[in-house]
C-alpha positions as CSV (number, residue, x, y, z in Angstrom):
1,M,0.0,0.0,0.0
2,F,1.4,3.4,-0.9
3,L,0.7,6.7,0.9
4,Y,0.7,9.9,-1.1
5,G,0.1,13.6,-0.4
6,F,-3.5,14.8,-0.7
7,F,-2.6,17.1,-3.6
8,E,-0.1,14.8,-5.3
9,Y,0.1,15.2,-9.1
10,K,-0.7,12.1,-11.1
11,Y,2.7,11.7,-12.7
12,D,4.4,11.9,-9.2
13,L,2.5,8.9,-7.9
14,V,5.4,6.4,-8.0
15,G,4.2,2.8,-7.8
16,F,0.5,3.6,-8.1
17,E,-1.5,1.6,-10.6
18,S,-5.2,1.8,-9.8
19,D,-7.6,2.2,-6.8
20,I,-10.7,0.8,-8.5
21,F,-12.2,-1.8,-6.1
22,S,-9.5,-1.1,-3.6
23,L,-10.5,-1.2,0.1
24,S,-10.8,2.6,0.3
25,H,-13.0,2.6,-2.8
26,I,-15.3,-0.1,-1.3
27,I,-15.5,1.7,2.0
28,F,-16.5,4.9,0.1
29,L,-19.2,3.0,-1.8
30,I,-20.7,1.6,1.5
31,I,-20.8,5.0,3.1
32,A,-22.2,6.5,-0.1
33,F,-25.1,4.1,-0.5
34,V,-26.0,4.0,3.2
35,S,-26.1,7.8,3.2
36,L,-28.2,7.8,0.1
37,G,-30.7,5.5,1.7
38,F,-31.0,7.8,4.7
39,V,-31.4,10.8,2.4
40,A,-34.2,9.1,0.4
41,Y,-36.1,8.4,3.7
42,F,-35.7,11.8,5.3
43,V,-36.5,14.0,2.2
44,R,-39.9,12.4,1.6
45,G,-42.4,15.2,1.4
46,A,-39.8,17.9,1.6
47,K,-40.9,21.4,0.6
48,K,-40.3,22.4,-2.9
49,K,-38.4,25.5,-1.8
50,N,-36.0,23.4,0.3
51,V,-35.3,21.1,-2.6
52,E,-34.5,24.1,-4.9
53,I,-32.1,25.4,-2.3
54,F,-30.4,22.1,-2.1
55,I,-30.0,21.9,-5.9
56,R,-28.6,25.5,-5.9
57,V,-26.0,24.6,-3.2
58,L,-25.1,21.4,-5.0
59,A,-24.7,23.4,-8.3
60,I,-22.3,25.9,-6.7
61,F,-20.4,23.2,-4.9
62,V,-19.7,21.0,-8.0
63,T,-18.9,24.1,-10.1
64,V,-16.3,25.2,-7.6
65,L,-15.0,21.7,-7.3
66,E,-14.6,21.3,-11.1
67,V,-12.9,24.7,-11.4
68,A,-10.5,23.8,-8.6
69,K,-9.7,20.4,-10.2
70,V,-9.1,21.9,-13.7
71,S,-7.0,24.8,-12.3
72,W,-5.0,22.5,-10.0
73,E,-4.2,19.9,-12.6
74,S,-3.6,22.4,-15.3
75,Y,-1.0,24.2,-13.1
76,F,1.0,21.0,-12.9
77,D,0.5,20.2,-16.6
78,I,1.8,23.6,-17.6
79,T,4.6,24.1,-15.0
80,R,6.0,20.6,-15.7
81,G,6.8,21.7,-19.3
82,G,3.5,20.7,-20.9
83,S,0.4,22.7,-21.8
84,F,-3.3,22.9,-21.1
85,N,-4.7,19.4,-21.5
86,F,-7.2,20.0,-24.3
87,F,-7.4,16.3,-24.8
88,G,-9.0,15.4,-21.5
89,I,-9.6,18.0,-18.9
90,A,-12.2,20.3,-20.5
91,P,-15.6,19.9,-18.8
92,I,-17.4,18.5,-21.8
93,Y,-17.9,14.9,-20.5
94,T,-21.4,13.4,-20.1
95,C,-21.0,13.8,-16.3
96,S,-20.0,17.4,-16.7
97,L,-23.6,18.1,-17.5
98,L,-24.2,17.9,-13.7
99,I,-22.6,21.4,-13.6
100,Y,-24.7,22.9,-16.3
101,C,-28.0,21.1,-15.6
102,S,-27.9,21.7,-11.8
103,L,-27.3,25.4,-12.4
104,I,-30.2,25.7,-14.8
105,A,-32.4,23.4,-12.6
106,G,-31.5,25.4,-9.5
107,F,-31.7,28.9,-10.8
108,G,-33.7,28.6,-14.0
109,K,-37.3,28.4,-14.8
110,G,-39.7,27.0,-17.4
111,K,-38.9,24.3,-20.0
112,A,-35.1,24.6,-19.6
113,K,-35.5,23.8,-15.9
114,D,-37.7,20.8,-16.7
115,I,-35.4,19.5,-19.3
116,C,-32.4,19.7,-17.0
117,L,-34.3,18.0,-14.2
118,S,-35.2,15.2,-16.6
119,W,-31.5,14.6,-17.3
120,L,-30.4,14.9,-13.7
121,C,-33.0,12.3,-12.6
122,T,-32.4,9.8,-15.4
123,I,-29.2,9.7,-17.4
124,G,-27.4,11.8,-14.7
125,M,-28.3,9.3,-12.0
126,M,-27.3,6.3,-14.0
127,T,-24.0,7.7,-15.2
128,G,-23.3,8.7,-11.6
129,L,-24.0,5.1,-10.4
130,I,-22.0,3.5,-13.1
131,T,-19.0,5.8,-12.4
132,L,-19.2,5.3,-8.7
133,F,-18.8,1.6,-9.2
134,Y,-16.2,1.9,-11.9
135,P,-14.5,5.3,-11.6
136,T,-11.8,5.5,-14.3
137,G,-10.4,8.5,-12.6
138,L,-9.1,6.1,-9.9
139,N,-6.7,4.8,-12.6
140,W,-4.9,8.1,-12.2
141,Y,-5.4,9.0,-8.6
142,P,-5.9,7.1,-5.3
143,V,-9.1,7.6,-3.4
144,L,-7.5,9.5,-0.6
145,T,-6.1,12.3,-2.8
146,F,-7.8,15.4,-4.2
147,G,-8.0,13.9,-7.7
148,G,-9.6,10.7,-6.4
149,M,-12.0,12.5,-4.0
150,H,-13.0,14.9,-6.8
151,T,-14.0,11.9,-9.0
152,L,-16.0,10.2,-6.3
153,L,-17.7,13.2,-4.8
154,F,-18.7,14.6,-8.2
155,H,-20.4,11.4,-9.2
156,Y,-21.9,11.0,-5.8
157,G,-23.4,14.4,-6.4
158,L,-25.1,13.1,-9.6
159,V,-26.8,10.3,-7.7
160,L,-27.6,12.5,-4.7
161,C,-29.3,15.1,-6.8
162,A,-31.6,12.5,-8.4
163,V,-32.4,10.8,-5.1
164,V,-33.4,14.1,-3.5
165,S,-35.5,15.3,-6.5
166,L,-37.3,11.9,-6.9
167,A,-37.8,10.9,-3.2
168,S,-39.1,14.3,-2.3
169,G,-41.6,14.3,-5.1
170,Y,-40.0,17.4,-6.6
171,K,-39.7,15.7,-9.9
172,E,-42.2,13.2,-11.3
173,L,-40.9,11.1,-14.2
174,K,-43.1,10.4,-17.2
175,W,-42.4,8.2,-20.3
176,K,-41.6,11.3,-22.3
177,D,-38.6,12.0,-20.0
178,I,-36.7,9.3,-21.8
179,L,-36.6,11.5,-24.9
180,I,-36.5,14.8,-23.0
181,S,-33.4,13.7,-21.1
182,M,-31.6,13.3,-24.4
183,I,-31.8,17.1,-25.2
184,P,-28.8,18.0,-22.9
185,M,-26.9,15.0,-24.3
186,L,-27.3,16.1,-27.9
187,A,-26.5,19.7,-27.0
188,L,-23.2,18.7,-25.4
189,A,-22.5,16.3,-28.3
190,L,-22.6,19.2,-30.7
191,I,-19.4,20.4,-28.9
192,A,-17.8,17.1,-28.0
193,I,-18.1,15.4,-31.4
194,P,-16.1,18.0,-33.4
195,V,-13.5,18.2,-30.6
196,D,-13.2,14.4,-30.4
197,Y,-12.8,13.9,-34.1
198,A,-10.4,16.9,-34.5
199,L,-8.1,16.0,-31.5
200,K,-8.8,12.3,-31.3
201,S,-9.8,12.8,-27.7
202,D,-12.7,10.9,-26.0
203,Y,-15.0,13.4,-24.5
204,M,-18.4,11.9,-23.6
205,Q,-16.7,8.5,-24.4
206,I,-18.2,8.5,-27.8
207,Y,-14.9,8.3,-29.8
208,D,-13.2,5.2,-28.5
209,A,-14.5,4.7,-24.9
210,A,-11.0,4.7,-23.5
211,G,-10.6,2.7,-20.3
212,V,-14.0,1.1,-20.4
213,P,-13.8,-2.7,-20.6
214,V,-15.4,-4.5,-23.6
215,I,-16.9,-1.2,-25.0
216,Q,-13.4,0.0,-25.8
217,D,-12.7,-3.2,-27.7
218,F,-15.9,-2.8,-29.6
219,A,-15.0,0.8,-30.5
220,N,-11.6,-0.3,-31.8
221,L,-13.2,-3.1,-33.9
222,L,-15.6,-0.6,-35.6
223,A,-12.7,1.9,-36.1
224,T,-10.6,-0.7,-37.9
225,H,-13.5,-1.1,-40.4
226,G,-13.9,2.7,-40.8
227,L,-17.1,2.8,-38.7
228,R,-16.1,5.0,-35.9
229,W,-19.0,7.3,-36.7
230,L,-21.3,4.3,-36.1
231,F,-19.8,3.8,-32.6
232,T,-20.5,7.5,-31.9
233,I,-24.1,7.1,-32.9
234,L,-24.6,3.9,-30.9
235,M,-23.0,5.3,-27.8
236,L,-25.2,8.4,-27.9
237,S,-28.3,6.3,-28.5
238,S,-27.4,4.0,-25.6
239,Y,-28.1,6.8,-23.2
240,M,-31.8,6.4,-23.9
241,I,-31.5,2.9,-22.5
242,L,-30.0,4.3,-19.3
243,S,-32.8,6.8,-19.1
244,S,-35.5,4.1,-19.5
245,M,-33.8,2.1,-16.7
246,V,-34.9,4.8,-14.3
247,V,-38.2,5.9,-15.9
248,A,-39.6,2.3,-16.3
249,P,-39.3,1.3,-12.7
250,Y,-40.5,4.7,-11.6
251,R,-43.6,4.4,-13.7
252,L,-44.2,0.9,-12.5
253,V,-44.0,1.9,-8.8
254,T,-46.3,4.9,-9.5
255,L,-48.8,2.6,-11.1
256,L,-48.8,0.1,-8.2
257,K,-49.2,3.0,-5.7
258,M,-52.2,4.3,-7.7
259,K,-53.8,0.8,-7.8
260,S,-53.2,0.4,-4.0
261,L,-54.9,3.8,-3.3
262,K,-57.9,2.9,-5.5
263,K,-58.2,-0.4,-3.7
264,K,-58.2,1.3,-0.3
265,E,-60.8,3.8,-1.5
266,V,-63.1,0.9,-2.7
267,N,-62.7,-0.9,0.7
268,V,-63.6,2.3,2.6
269,K,-66.7,2.7,0.5
270,V,-67.8,-0.9,1.0
271,T,-67.3,-0.6,4.8
272,E,-69.4,2.5,4.8
């Protein structure tokens, strides 16, 4: 086991390979999911105003956290003889939408607010869950460093925002949210796709899914046949599946609750 300084730069981590599924990662996951369970229980019926305040605070927190991470890592990149890492540090990843969508959902109004809430409570939550379990950022930084904690806390924030919004009743999901949640994705893709194909970077992981088991191999296979564009389309489309994995169970639970209430109403009338 290696011990490093909290603000250690990734290229100074001598002997470090990965912290994915390490003891510290597993402990963080246990703490994260236990806390999410408590949050889901205690926010039931929370006032709309209080949920809005929470989203605003979260939006400010993740924005400051991201600015700090980009500034801190860029300082080392540049002072060590390199330059700004245009290939991987710009906030145009799928999960970066937490920053933009939480700001709009917290401070905005109207359709833009609803669209962003749809993303936060569907695709946002699923990408947060997936990344908490397999955070590729831990291939670069240990859990107990600023880089590692940034990765885990940022994606915990994605799940937390959805849990608070759904458990409190602040956001009610409908089938149309599967499509609505894709609007922020497509908007970000308009920036990420030209950047990826120009720099051969992998923003939104729609160019070669670097570091993602199996999917990366599939991307490379398509690329060897000149079908990288097909991989990009398939990856973007797959986010609708993630969205439906939240909306479908939510609608099922809502339907069962409605049937249960109707049954109780019928029983009450019969007893009367």
